[in-house]
Every structure is written in structure tokens, then in C-alpha cells.
N, C-alpha and C positions, 0 to 999 in steps of 0.2 A: 504494500500500500504506500502511496506517495503522500507524505505528511508535509503539506505546504502551509505556511503561515501567511495569512493575508492581513496586512496592516491597514487599518483605516486611517486616512489622513484627515486631520482637522485643520481647517483654514483659519489660522490666527493672525494672518497678515493685516487685515484692516485695523484691528485693535492695537497691534504692535506698531503699525505704521503711524497711527495717531500719537501714541506715546513717544515714538522716535522723533516725529516732527515737533512735538511739544518741547522735547529736550533739545532738539536742534535749533529751535527758535530762540533759546536763551542766549546762545553765543552772539548772534547778530544784535540782539537787544542790548546786551552789555557793551558790545563794540560801539554801537551808535551813541550810547551814553558817554563812553570814554572819549570818543571822537569830539563830540560837541563840548564836553567839559574842557578838553585840551584847547579847543578853539577859543572858548570864552576866557580861559586862563591866559592864553597867549595874547589875546586882544586887550586884556586888561594891562598886561605888561608893556606891550608895544602897540598903541592905538593906530599908529601910522601904517601898520601892516595888516590892518583889518580886512581889506579887500582881498589880498592874497590868501590870508588865512581862511576866509570864507570859501574861496574857490577850492583850496586844498581840502577843507572840511567836507564840502559837498561831494567832491570826487571820491573821497574815502568812504563817505556815507553810502554812496551808490555801490561801491565795491562790497561793502558789508551787507547791504540789502540784497545783493545778488545771491549771496549764500542762503538767505532766507527763501528767496524765490526758487532756488535749486531744491531746497528742502520741500517746498510745496509740490514741485514736479515729482520728486521721488516719492512723496507721500501718495500722490494719485496713482503712480505706477505700481507701488507696492499694494495699495488697497484694492486694486481691480483684479489682481491675480487670484 
């Protein structure tokens, strides 16, 4: 007699994907806070550099938020399987 074990698979991906995205969104959130805290601190020290500092702050803000958007895409990919 052939004794084969058939395993049933349980799809935990949607729940785990939501937890993973929630944890993954913490990093960009902290990063945005640190970026603008640094811009405000540097603007207070050198007000004449405020224009350049804002430009640098916004560009690094965008880079940080791209990580959060990538997390959203990965969440949707993982939750649909």
C-alpha cells in the first residue's frame, strides 16, 4: 500500500502581508520625521540656506516615501496570492 501524506495549505498571506506592511511603514514614517527635523534645525542655524535646505529636504522626503509606496505594491502582490 502506498502511504502518501497530503498536506493542506492554509493561505496566511493576506494577514501576514498586512502586518508586514504595517511594520514596513514605520521606517519611512520615522525617516520623514528625521528629515524635516534636520531641515528645521539647519534652517534655524543658517537662515540664508533655507531655500537649498528645503529642496534637499523635499528630495529626500520623496526618496523615503518611495519605500512606503514599494511596500504598498508588495502588500497587494502578497495579499492576492
